[in-house]
C-alpha positions as CSV (number, residue, x, y, z in Angstrom):
1,M,-56.0,27.9,-31.6
2,L,-58.8,30.3,-31.7
3,M,-61.0,31.2,-28.8
4,H,-64.3,32.8,-28.8
5,T,-66.3,34.3,-25.7
6,E,-70.0,35.0,-25.8
7,L,-72.2,36.3,-23.3
8,T,-75.8,34.9,-23.3
9,G,-77.9,36.2,-20.6
10,N,-76.0,35.4,-17.5
11,A,-74.0,32.8,-18.9
12,L,-70.8,33.0,-20.1
13,T,-69.9,30.6,-23.1
14,T,-66.3,30.0,-24.4
15,T,-65.8,28.0,-27.7
16,C,-62.4,26.9,-28.9
17,E,-61.5,25.9,-32.5
18,E,-58.3,24.3,-33.7
19,T,-56.5,26.0,-36.8
20,Q,-54.1,24.0,-38.9
21,M,-50.6,25.6,-39.4
22,S,-49.5,25.6,-43.1
23,A,-47.0,23.0,-43.9
24,S,-45.7,24.5,-47.3
25,T,-42.6,26.4,-46.9
26,T,-41.9,30.0,-48.5
27,S,-39.2,30.4,-50.8
28,P,-36.1,32.4,-49.5
29,K,-35.8,36.0,-50.5
30,R,-32.9,36.5,-52.8
31,V,-30.4,39.5,-52.1
32,N,-30.5,42.3,-54.7
33,S,-27.1,42.4,-55.9
34,K,-27.4,46.2,-56.6
35,T,-27.8,46.8,-53.0
36,A,-25.7,44.1,-51.6
37,S,-22.5,46.1,-52.4
38,R,-19.5,46.1,-50.0
39,V,-20.0,48.8,-47.3
40,R,-16.8,50.6,-46.6
41,P,-15.8,50.4,-43.0
42,Q,-16.2,53.6,-41.0
43,S,-13.2,55.2,-39.7
44,R,-12.5,54.9,-36.2
45,A,-9.3,57.2,-35.7
46,T,-10.2,60.2,-37.7
47,D,-11.8,62.0,-34.8
48,S,-11.3,61.7,-31.1
49,R,-14.0,59.8,-29.2
50,P,-16.7,62.3,-27.9
51,G,-16.0,63.0,-24.3
52,A,-12.3,61.8,-24.2
53,V,-10.3,64.4,-22.3
54,P,-6.9,65.3,-24.0
55,S,-4.0,64.8,-21.1
56,P,-0.8,63.6,-21.8
57,E,-0.3,63.8,-18.2
58,M,-2.7,60.7,-17.7
59,V,-1.8,58.7,-21.0
60,N,0.7,59.1,-23.8
61,L,2.5,56.7,-26.3
62,F,5.9,56.0,-24.9
63,E,7.3,54.2,-28.0
64,E,6.4,52.5,-31.2
65,A,8.4,50.0,-33.5
66,P,7.6,48.3,-36.7
67,A,7.3,44.6,-36.3
68,P,7.4,42.0,-39.3
69,T,3.7,41.9,-39.3
70,G,2.3,45.0,-37.8
71,L,3.3,47.4,-35.4
72,L,4.2,47.5,-31.7
73,A,3.1,50.5,-29.6
74,K,4.0,50.7,-25.9
75,A,1.7,53.3,-24.0
76,W,2.3,54.7,-20.6
77,V,-0.8,55.5,-18.5
78,R,-1.1,57.1,-15.0
79,N,-1.6,54.4,-12.3
80,V,-4.8,55.8,-10.8
81,A,-6.9,52.8,-9.8
82,Y,-6.2,49.3,-10.5
83,D,-9.4,48.7,-12.8
84,K,-8.6,50.5,-16.0
85,K,-8.9,49.9,-20.0
86,V,-6.4,50.8,-22.4
87,W,-6.9,50.7,-26.1
88,L,-6.3,52.0,-29.8
89,D,-8.8,52.9,-32.1
90,V,-7.1,51.8,-35.6
91,D,-7.8,52.6,-39.2
92,L,-5.6,50.8,-42.1
93,L,-5.9,53.3,-45.0
94,G,-5.5,52.8,-48.7
95,R,-3.6,55.3,-51.1
96,A,-6.3,57.9,-51.2
97,G,-7.0,58.0,-47.5
98,E,-10.1,55.8,-47.4
99,P,-10.3,53.4,-44.5
100,L,-9.7,49.6,-45.8
101,H,-10.2,48.2,-42.1
102,S,-11.2,50.0,-38.7
103,D,-11.1,48.1,-35.5
104,T,-10.6,48.7,-31.7
105,L,-7.4,46.8,-30.2
106,T,-7.3,46.2,-26.3
107,L,-3.7,46.9,-25.0
108,R,-2.4,44.3,-22.5
109,Y,-0.7,45.3,-19.2
110,L,3.1,44.9,-19.6
111,E,4.9,46.3,-16.4
112,P,4.9,48.9,-13.8
113,A,6.5,52.2,-14.9
114,G,8.1,55.1,-13.5
115,G,6.3,58.4,-12.9
116,S,3.6,56.7,-10.9
117,G,2.4,55.0,-14.2
118,D,2.0,51.4,-15.9
119,F,3.3,50.4,-19.2
120,F,0.6,48.7,-21.8
121,L,1.4,46.9,-25.1
122,A,-0.1,46.5,-28.1
123,D,0.5,44.4,-31.0
124,V,-1.2,46.0,-34.1
125,P,-1.3,43.4,-36.9
126,F,-1.7,44.1,-40.4
127,L,-1.1,42.1,-43.5
128,A,2.0,42.6,-45.7
129,P,0.9,44.4,-48.9
130,A,1.8,41.6,-51.1
131,R,-0.3,39.2,-49.2
132,T,-3.7,39.8,-50.4
133,A,-5.0,41.9,-53.2
134,R,-7.3,43.5,-50.7
135,R,-4.5,44.7,-48.8
136,A,-2.5,45.5,-51.7
137,S,-3.6,49.1,-51.6
138,A,-2.9,49.6,-48.1
139,H,-0.6,52.7,-47.6
140,E,-1.2,54.0,-43.9
141,L,-2.1,52.9,-40.4
142,R,-3.6,55.5,-38.4
143,Y,-4.5,55.4,-34.7
144,R,-5.6,56.8,-31.5
145,L,-4.6,56.1,-28.0
146,Y,-7.4,55.9,-25.2
147,Y,-7.2,55.5,-21.4
148,E,-10.3,54.9,-19.3
149,V,-10.3,54.7,-15.4
150,E,-12.9,55.6,-12.7
151,G,-15.6,56.4,-15.4
152,Q,-13.4,58.8,-17.1
153,T,-11.7,58.3,-20.7
154,F,-8.5,60.2,-21.4
155,T,-6.5,60.3,-24.8
156,D,-3.2,61.9,-25.6
157,G,-5.0,63.9,-28.3
158,L,-2.9,62.8,-31.0
159,C,-3.8,60.9,-34.2
160,H,-0.7,58.8,-34.8
161,H,0.4,57.7,-38.4
162,R,2.8,55.2,-39.8
163,R,3.4,54.6,-43.3
164,L,3.4,51.0,-44.7
């Protein structure tokens, strides 16, 4: 709708005109195949997160064990407060060290631990190299451990590696 207001002497006059919308459709744009190339995932585990304080007294990797379809990682965190977050930044790397897949995985609470701490567990999944062609070049799993409590983020300060 188009409105037009006009002042004539002391009178204000408003006129309205209806405008018809076009019923024709526009053709969808095609993606240029040269610019739609696959983007490599950005590595999450190469460097520690900004602001994360290295502190093995607050968080550390207690144990890790290979599993049939991934890796089990058990972390110890100091029990400072009930509300806490524990996670891993994970990279699945190719033979040349390029990230094939990057993700952030939350650890789940497992049980109370000694030393005023708690245990958290991560089941880090990855496909066996023979399952898909994309993962056939997977060579290494790299990850970093983080713990957030009372607004502060801690890390054990290490980049953990596991050859596949």
